[in-house]
SELUM-463441 format. One record per residue (C-alpha): residue in one letter; x, y negated, z negated. Coordinates in steps of 0.25 Angstrom, whole numbers, plus 5000, padded with zeros to 4 digits. Each point is the difference from the previous one (the first is absolute). Layout:
A,X,Y,Z
...
This chain:
X,4956,4649,5089
X,4987,5008,4997
X,5004,5008,5010
X,5014,5003,4996
X,4993,5004,4985
X,4991,5010,5006
X,5012,5006,5008
X,5009,5001,4986
X,4987,5006,4992
X,4997,5011,5012
X,5016,5003,4997
X,5000,5001,4987
X,4988,5008,4999
X,5007,5010,5011
X,5011,5002,4992
X,4992,5003,4987
X,4991,5011,5008
X,5013,5006,5005
X,5005,5000,4987
X,4988,5007,4995
X,5001,5012,5010
X,5014,5002,4998
X,4998,5002,4984
X,4987,5010,5003
X,5007,5008,5009
X,5013,5000,4989
X,4987,5006,4991
X,4997,5012,5009
X,5011,5004,5003
X,5011,5001,4988
X,4989,4999,4988
X,4991,5009,5005
X,5001,5015,4993
X,5004,5012,5007
X,4991,5010,5008
X,5004,5013,4992
X,4987,5009,5008
X,5011,4998,5011
X,5012,5008,4994
X,4992,5009,4997
X,5004,5013,5006
X,4991,5011,5009
X,5005,5012,4990
X,4994,4991,4988
X,4986,5000,5008
X,4998,5010,5009
X,4991,5012,4999
X,5009,5012,5008
X,4992,5010,5010
X,5003,5014,4998
X,4996,5012,5006
X,4999,5013,4995
X,5000,5013,5006
X,5001,5013,4993
X,4999,5012,5007
X,4993,5008,4990
X,4996,4998,4983
X,5008,5007,4989
X,5007,4997,4989
X,5013,4999,5005
X,4996,4990,5011
X,4990,4992,4992
X,5013,4999,4990
X,5009,4994,5010
X,4988,4991,5003
X,4999,4995,4985
X,5015,4998,4999
X,4999,4992,5014
X,4988,4991,4996
X,5008,4998,4986
X,5013,4996,5006
X,4992,4988,5008
X,4993,4995,4986
X,5013,5001,4994
X,5007,4991,5010
X,4988,4989,4997
X,4993,5003,5014
X,4987,4997,5004
X,4994,5013,5010
X,4988,5002,5006
X,5001,5015,5003
X,4992,5007,5011
X,5000,5014,4996
X,4996,5013,5008
X,5001,5015,4999
X,5001,5009,5011
X,4995,5012,4993
X,5011,5008,5007
X,4995,4998,5014
X,5010,4995,5010
X,4990,4993,5008
X,4995,4992,4989
X,5014,4996,4998
X,5002,4993,5013
X,4986,4993,4999
X,5005,4996,4985
X,5012,4994,5008
X,4995,4993,5010
X,4989,4993,4992
X,5010,4997,4990
X,5009,4993,5012
X,4987,4994,5004
X,4996,4994,4989
X,5015,4992,5000
X,5004,5004,4986
X,5014,4996,4995
X,5006,5014,4997
X,4996,5015,5002
X,5003,5007,4988
X,5000,5015,5005
X,4998,5010,4991
X,5006,5015,5007
X,5005,5002,5012
X,4988,5003,5009
X,4996,4986,4995
X,5013,4993,5002
X,5002,5006,5015
X,4985,4995,5003
X,5003,4986,4995
X,5014,5000,5009
X,4992,5005,5014
X,4990,4987,4994
X,5009,4989,5000
X,5015,4997,5000
X,4998,4986,4995
X,4993,5001,4987
X,5011,5005,4990
X,4997,5014,4994
X,5005,5005,4986
X,4997,5015,4999
X,5001,5010,4987
X,4997,5015,4998
X,5009,5001,5014
X,5010,5013,5001
X,5007,4998,5013
X,5000,4985,5004
X,5010,5003,5011
X,4993,5013,5005
X,4987,4993,5000
X,5006,4989,5010
X,4996,4991,4989
X,5013,4993,4999
X,5014,5000,5009
X,5007,5005,4988
X,5001,4999,4984
X,5010,4989,4999
X,4995,4991,5012
X,4984,5003,5002
X,5002,4991,5012
X,4986,4997,5002
X,4986,4993,4993
X,5001,5013,4990
X,5006,5005,4987
X,4995,5005,4988
X,5004,5011,4989
X,5002,5015,5003
X,4994,5011,4990
X,5013,5008,5004
X,5010,5002,4989
X,5012,5006,5008
X,5002,5010,4990
X,4986,5005,4996
X,4998,5011,5011
X,5014,5006,4996
X,4998,4999,4986
X,4987,5007,4999
X,5003,5011,5011
X,5014,5001,4989
X,4990,5001,4990
X,4990,5010,5005
X,5010,5010,5006
X,5011,5000,4986
X,4990,4996,4988
X,4987,5008,5006
X,5006,5010,5007
X,4992,4998,5012
X,5002,5005,5014
X,4988,4999,5008
X,4994,4986,5002
X,4986,4996,5004
X,4997,4986,5005
X,4987,4994,5005
X,5001,4986,5008
X,4992,4992,5012
X,5009,5002,5012
X,4995,4988,5005
X,5006,4992,4990
X,5014,4996,5003
X,5003,4998,4986
X,4997,5015,4996
X,5007,5005,5012
X,5013,4994,4997
X,5000,5005,4988
X,4996,5013,5003
X,5010,5001,5013
X,5011,4996,4986
X,4996,5012,4990
X,5002,5010,5012
X,5012,4993,5002
X,5005,5001,4986
X,4997,5013,4997
X,5005,5005,5011
X,5015,5000,4990
X,4991,5006,4989
X,4995,5013,5006
X,4985,4995,4996
X,4989,5001,5011
X,4988,4992,5003
X,4986,5003,5003
X,4993,4988,5004
X,4985,4997,5003
X,4995,4988,5007
X,4987,4993,4998
X,4993,4988,5009
X,4991,4998,4988
X,4999,4999,4985
X,4988,5009,5002
X,5010,5011,5005
X,5010,5000,4989
X,4994,5010,4992
X,5000,5011,5010
X,5014,4995,5005
X,5005,5004,4985
X,4992,5012,4998
X,5007,5005,5015
X,5013,5001,4993
X,4996,5008,4989
X,5009,5012,5000
X,5010,4994,5009
X,5008,4991,4990
X,5003,4999,4984
X,4999,4985,4999
X,4994,4988,5007
X,5005,4986,5002
X,4991,4989,5003
X,5008,4989,5006
X,4995,4985,5002
X,4988,5002,5012
X,4990,4993,4999
X,4990,5009,5005
X,5002,5011,4989
X,5004,4992,4988
X,4985,4993,5004
X,4995,5015,4996
X,5011,5004,4988
X,4990,5006,4992
X,4996,5011,5011
X,5016,5004,5002
X,5001,5000,4984
X,4990,5008,4997
X,5004,5012,5010
X,5014,4999,4994
X,4995,5001,4987
X,4991,5012,5002
X,5013,5006,5006
X,5009,4997,4989
X,5010,4992,5012
X,5008,4991,4995
X,4996,4985,5009
X,5012,4991,5000
X,4994,4985,5007
X,5005,4989,5005
X,4996,4988,4991
X,4996,4996,4984
X,4986,5000,5003
X,4999,5012,5005
X,5007,5007,4988
X,4987,4993,4990
X,4991,5005,5009
X,5006,5015,4999
X,5012,5002,5008
X,5010,5007,4992
X,5012,4991,5002
X,5007,4988,5010
X,5012,4995,5003
X,4998,4986,5001
X,4992,4986,4995
X,4991,4989,4998
X,4990,4997,5013
X,4999,4986,4992
X,5014,4996,5001
X,5003,5002,5015
X,4986,4992,5002
X,5004,4990,4990
X,5014,4999,5009
X,4991,4998,5013
X,4994,4990,4992
X,5010,4992,5000
X,5006,5002,5013
X,4986,4994,5003
X,5004,4988,4992
X,5012,4997,5006
X,4993,5001,5015
X,4988,4992,4996
X,5009,4989,4993
X,5010,4998,5011
X,5012,5005,4992
X,5002,5012,5009
X,4994,5007,5014
X,4995,5015,5001
X,5013,5001,5008
X,5009,4995,4990
X,4996,5009,4989
X,5005,5014,5001
X,4991,5012,4996
X,5001,5004,4986
X,5001,5015,4992
X,4995,5005,4987
X,5007,4997,4989
X,4999,5010,4987
X,4998,5012,5003
X,4998,5010,4990
X,4993,5013,4996
X,4985,5000,4994
X,4994,5013,4997
X,4985,5001,4996
X,5000,5011,4987
X,4984,5004,5002
X,5005,5006,5014
X,5010,5006,4995
X,4993,5008,4990
X,4989,5002,5009
X,5009,5008,5009
X,5009,5004,4989
X,5013,4994,5002
X,5009,4997,4988
X,5005,4986,5000
X,5016,4999,4997
X,5007,4989,4991
X,5012,5001,5012
X,4989,4995,5010
X,5000,4986,4993
X,4986,4998,5006
X,4991,4988,4994
X,4986,5004,5001
X,4987,4993,5009
X,4988,4998,4992
């Protein structure tokens, strides 16, 4: 009888223990609050590493970079920038690209044709977004504008009507027949534009006289070599020449030569006029593309290369007065600062 009581008591204790264990398990699994941190996405917490490679510092390229950064800020992305300037040296471009790849950045922002080419030579895996590139296909950065096809895409600084409109204005409104061009023949971006000008002028009964430079220190002398041969100057978006634009402006004004330029910042600095767009805008558009790539919405191969918008004529009144040119109302020009 005593043994049966002990057995009964032990059995009852076991049942109570089992129920308590089951009840404790239910409390932990059903009533515990959910862990919200587990649902946070990488986009909300990650700091992206972006490598920046820029061939040289001048207002247009700097404005493009400002626009790029603003686009990422507007998108709410946290970014750590590794910014490097090549100071016009192609060997520096190569070193910069290699260093950025070695630092394992999430994306490379290449601000110029040379910068983009060096970056692509260094990596076919890290996404590259460029701007301030004139001919992305000719520079072998992308397979086509519509379908880039690799790890590179971006925005170009070549509106299809900019050069034709500039040359038409020079001939019909300024009476120009001999155009002087100073450019760096080592910049694919510049060679493409000079060739386009020469091709278009075949049908306009105008002649091009060009002078090539290797560094910004050569720009003034090269410009002076054209005096007496030309009745105008046309300075395209050549990074080497634009970085030393004041020396060209000085020669042009001293000789009362109208000087058309390739972008608005050069008008603000003293160029006579430009058919163009804001470099800040193409930089911003490149930044928007970078956001899509970083957040996984798209790949570079899926994002078509973008062209500038809003082509317009901008003139510098002070420069026009300096060279004795009257600005006509029918030109419908806007005026730079």
